[in-house]
Each structure stands twice: as structure tokens, then as C-alpha cells.
N, C-alpha and C positions, 0 to 999 in steps of 0.2 A: 348445207351451209356448213363451215365450220365453226368449230365454238369459240367464244370470244376467249383470246388469251386474259390470263390475270400474272400480269407481268412480275410481284412483287410474291405470291406462291409458286410459281412455276422455279423462279430463282430459288425458293426456299428448300424448295422439293431436290434442284439441282445441287445444292450446296450439301443437303442432309446427303443424296446420294453418295455425292465426294467422300464426304466423311466417311459412310459405310464401306466404300471401295478401299480405302485407305487403312481402314480399320481391319476389312478380311485380309489385305497383303500382311499388314504387319501380324496378325493373326494366326496365318500359315507358316510365317518364317520363325515365331514361336513354337508352334507343336513341330514345325519340322528342322528347327535350327538352321535351315537353309535361307539365306538371302536370295540364293539364285536357283530356285530347285526345276526350273523348267525353262527352257532357249527365252520363250517372250518376256521371264523378269528380266533380264538384261540380256538382248543379242548381243550387243557388242562385246562380253565376257565369254560369249561361250569358246571362240578359240582360244583365249589362255586357260579357259576351267581343261577344256579337251585336251590340249598340249601336256598342259599338267598333268593331268591324270594318265596321258600315255606313257611321260618319262617316270614315276610311280611305276607302273605296271612293269616299265623294262627294268627297272633298279633292283625291283621287288625278286625278280625271275632271274635276275644275277644273281642276287644273295641266294635263291636254289640253288641255284645250278654252282656256284662254287664251293659254296659249302656240301654238294657233292664231290666234286674234284678234290675237297681240302681231305674228308674222310677218306679219299681213295690215298691220297699221298699220305698221309698219316700212316695208311699200312703198307705201301712200297716204301715209307721213311723204316720201319718196324722190320720189314721182311730183307731189309739190305743191310740193316745193321745185324739182325740175327744170323746172316749168311756170313759180315766179315768175322764177326764171332766165330763163324765156323771154318772158315778159310785158318785161321786164326790157331784154330784147333789141328788142323791138319798138318800143318808147318810144325806146331809141336809134336803130331805123332812123327813129323817126317826127319827131323834131327833126332829120334830117337834111335833109327838105321844107321847102319854102317860098321857099328861094330865087330869085329871080328869074331866075339861068342854070339851073335844074332845066333836063331835056330829058326827052324823052319815054324814050329809052333807058336812062337816068338811076333813071329812072321805077321801068322795066321793071325793070332789074335788081334795085331795092328790094323790089318786086313777088314775085320771087320768092324771095328770103327772107323776106319774110312769110308765102308760101305753105308752105314748108317750116316755118315756126314753127309756123302752123296746124295740117299735118300731123302737126306731132310732140304738139302737145298732143291730138287726139284719140287719139291714138296712149297718152298719159297717163292719159286718159279713160278708157281701156280693159285699164287695168294689170291684171294676173292672178296668184295665186297658186294655187298645182296646180291650175289647169286653170279656176279661177273666178276672174269678174271681181267684183274687189272694192267696184266703185263700180255695179254696176247694180243694186242694190237687192237685193229677193228673187228677182229671174232673172239669178241669177248665170252661168247658161250660154248667155249671148249678150250681146257687146257692150252698149255704153249709148251711142255714137256712131258716125255712119260721114259723111267729106266728104261734102259734098253744094252743090256752087255753084249749086245752083237755088233754094237754102233763102237766108232774108233773112239768117242769121247762117253761113252757107254750111255747115253741118253738118246732116246729120237724126236725129234721137231715134230709136235705134233699141229701146232697150229702157226703155217708161215707166211699170216697175212701182216702187213706191215701198220704202221698208225697212224693214220691221214687227219685224226681230227685237232682242233688245234685250241685252246684252251682261249678264252677272250676276257676281258673285263666288260664293264658294264656300258662302254661307248666301242669297244668292239677291237679295243687295241691284244695284240696275243701275249700272254703269259707263259706259255708252256705247251707242249706236244708231249705229248706222254709216251714214257719209251717201251721198249717191249723185253720180255725176257732173251730172245735171240741177240741184242744190245750189250743185254746187262750182263746175262751168265755164259752166253754162247758169241764172241767176239769175233770176226769172220774177217780176211782181208779182202781185196776184191775180185781175188780170186779163189773164193771160200774156203780157205787152206785156214787153220787157227792162227787166230793175231794175239800178238801178245796181251795177254791180262784175260784168255779165255780162262773163265772158271772151270768150267764142267770138263775141260781137258787138261788143266794142272792135276784136278783130283781123280783123275780118271787113272793119269799117269803115276802118279801114288798106290792108288789100288791096285792098277795090273802089275806094280814093281814087287808091291807084296804080297800078293797074288801067286807071283812067278817066284817067290822068296830069294830075290832079287836088290839088298839092300843096298848097294853103290846106286843101282837108278833109282832106287827110292831116297836117298840122301840127295840125289843130283836134282828132284824134284823140287829142291825148297826153292829154288831161284823162281821159275814159274809158280808156284806158290805165293810167294812173296807179292812179284808182279800183281798177280790174280788179284790179291789181297789191296793193291794201290788203287787196281785199277775200280774195285770196287765201293773202295773209297771214294772217289772222283765221281762215280756216279749216285755215289748216298750226299753227296755234295749238290749235284746238280738237282736233285729230287728236295733237300734244304731250300735252295732257292726259290723255284717253283712252291714250294709252301709259304716263302715267307712274301712272294708275288699274289698269290692266291688269298691270302690272311689282309693282304694291303688294300685288294680289289676287294673283298668282301665288304670291308670297315669303310670305303670310301661308298660302296652303292648304300649301304647302312646309310650314313652322314644323307645323300643325298638323297634318300626317302625321308628323313626328315625335313631336312629343307624344303621339299616340294611340297610336302602334307601339310608344312607352315604357309607355302605359296597358297595352298591349294584351300585354306580356310581365311588367310585373307580376301580371295578371288570369292569363294562360292557360301562362307558360312554367315549366318544372321548375327545381327550385334544384338543379342538376348536382353544385356540390360539397359541398351538403348530401347531395346522396342518394347519393354515391358512399358518403359515410362510413359512411350508416344500412345501406348491402349490405354492408359491412364488420362493422359491428356485430350484422346479423341473421343473419349468416355463424355468425359468433362463438358467438350465443348457439343456432343452432340444431345446432353441431357439440357445443357443452356439451353440451347438450341429450338428444343423440344417444348421446353417451358415457356421462353419469351411466344412461342407458335400459340399457344394455347392460351396464355395470357391474352394475346390480342387477339383468339377468337371469341372471346367474351363480350366485346364491344362491339355495338353497329350503329347505324345512322342514329337510330333514334334516342338511342343512347349520347349521342354530340347535339341534338336538337330539343333535348327537354330544358 
């Protein structure tokens, strides 16, 4: 046989359980700081929370990637600035030649200066960041060029890889395709002949003229050196544009992370101040209910019949 149902008593226990259940939830929110700590807390909020977390992760990763790219661009910018300075030094050397009184000794001294310039340009073409050659295209583990006096331009192309990587912002919009040393220092025409602005060719022409004690040829190299100087400055300008784009994209990603974190807080975080007040109120209700129940249990039927 089922036990008799004590209506008021059962209702009291049910209400007490409800108070305790709400109290447990609020206390869990206070201790974790989360209003939605698990899917069952608010199933309807879960898709928005997951989407927001995904956006935060995407923008955070974009920040990391763009910061690395920016470091490479800054190194590239610095390298090209130094290259421009070296080409202008070569122009200065070339303008010092061509006088009737030039001697083989003087030209040999100037040749040594140009040879040093050539070596430094090759080193700049092999600029690296964290062990990766930034001008070697997709073959970042090997240098782009090496000195080789047997070659027409005085250098040997070591890495022939193109650059297929495209730098994008957090939303996948293209920002920059890294340039290779071949594009910057060794510009070629479609038939592989030297293009106007070929840095290595211009410097090697001056060096060869001086080594051959040919002052008129050294003087004539000024024109190609100035063209190379203009070309390098154009490449430097392109890197500057890329730096600005990457900086703007990094800032945008950072701002998006901040905004999405605020959105996440709205969706997921607990109202700690409100929860603290609610815990106090629930404690008060619980104690009042228990106190009232204790008072009622002191009376029985004989108290009323007396």
C-alpha cells in the first residue's frame, strides 16, 4: 500500500528543494564567474557563445600571423633602405672615374670599394628573420644568392623558388604577396635578359670596368646605376605600402578581439553583484521557511483540544 500523502508537508519540501536548487546554481555562477558554464545552463545561448569563441580564436591567430609578417616587412624595409644607400655609394664611385689622370692603382682602389658594395648587396638579398630567408620565396630555408665572379652579373641565384604565399587579414582579404630577391635585385625581361633596374647587373658592370681599368665604361655605368636606384626605391615603396596594410589589419584584428570578448562576457559571464544579492535573499527565504516549519511542528491536535 502507498503511504498517505501529506500535502502541505510535501509542498514545503518541494519549495525548499527549489530554493536549494536555485541557490546551488547561483553559487556555482559566483564561484566560476560564468552564467553559462555548461550547455545545460542555457542551451539557446550555446550557438552564439561558440561562434563568438571562434571569432576570438580567428582574430587572435590573425594577430599572431600579422605580427610575424610585420617583423619580416620591417626587416625587408631596412634591407632595401641599406641597398639604396649602397647603390648611391656606387654612383658616387662611378662619378669619380673618367678623368684623364686616372691610374690603374686608383681604379683598383675604387674596384675594391665596389666589390665590398656587391658583397653587402648579396648579404641583404639573403636577409633573414628567425632563420627564414625572407627574399627566398617559398624556399625560405636557403639563401637567394651567392657571389660568383664567373657569372655575368657577378652572382649565382641559389633559390629559384617563386613566392606563392598571400598574406591576408583576419577575414581572408589579401594584403601582400612577398617579393623575392630575384624580383628586387635581379630584375629580368621575359627572355631572361637583364631588365632596366637590375641591381646586380649595374653594380657588376661598374666593378668589371674598374677591374679592367676602363674608366670610360665605369663612367658610363652611372646611367644604369641610377636606374637601379630608382627601381630599388620603387620596391621600397611597395614594402612600405604593405607595412601600412598589415599594421591596419593587425589593429583591426585586435579591436575585433576586444569587441568579441565583450560580447562573450554578455553571453556567458555571470552577474556577480546580482548573484551575491540573490544568494542573500535565497538564504533569507530558506531560513524563514525552516523557522516557520519548526514553529508549526511544535503544535499537535491535543494543543488545540485543551
